[in-house]
C-alpha angles and dihedrals in degrees: 000000000000122000122228120270089256135019116284134201090247102049092108093046096051095041096047090045093061096076112140144129090266129091113260120211115198133186116207098164119116118240124207100162097070143359112303092234089071091065091078089064090054092050092048092048093049092047092051092047091054091049093049093055092048099261091122134016096228120144096181135020123209114214109201132178123237094240093069138097127206101229103179116039091183090073109092126207089228091060092043092052093047091049091049093049090052088050089054091049089056086058090055098260126131113242092227089057094055111096102156130049119189144149138228134218128187085317122063091265147353119215096199097101118026138153123215128193113232099248143123088252091061090053089052090050093050091048090054091043092054089049088062090066089109126082128171092217099053104022134244116318096012103086118110117248089225094058091049092052091048090057091047092053093047091049092039091231109191086357090292094156092049094049097047139070126205107213126192113290094237092062095074111343111047119168123219121249088258091067110059101191103115139169102265096203115116096237091058090057090220093256135142125237116311129194107277097031114133102235137012117204123195094205115170093002093146091050094048093044108031093161093062116091095213109011098165093048092046093050093045091054089050097049103036090078089066096054114123 
């Protein structure tokens, strides 16, 4: 998980909320060379590289945005991954070929909560993803990581579409009722976060609520009381 480029009112809430039996990898270093959201790719890449050379025994790495809360600690990543692999099998994919698990919202995808298999292919994906940090419309270093990944999936760069599965949003990336940008697929039921969901993500809170001074902080303080 990568911290924001400057302190926020919710740093303590989001950090203290991430207690689990899993290793947490944080990045607190400032970044001036590129958009801060790209740092999470660097952390994920470095973590996978260490695991591949035997430094860690990880099989999967969960890449999670700062503006999230874990709302149900009884949900395990092992169960989530198994459920997601079965979901991919229902789409005709082989579980051993699935290296990336992600969700969508009202857009084709959201990169705020993703799972990556520890594999050489994932390193190749991240290398290509980082190479997309250039866009003629917005200038070098200003492109969103999410937009770059969307293009890669659409173009099937390094077989990204074939090696990924997009699971229902509510499985690991629910939005609160204040952010109406929901997965439109029937199986996701087009609903916001409900009590018992695994994660709530305040994605685009500032855009959806421009009149609020601190929308993410306000929503975190509202929802943290419901965390299990």
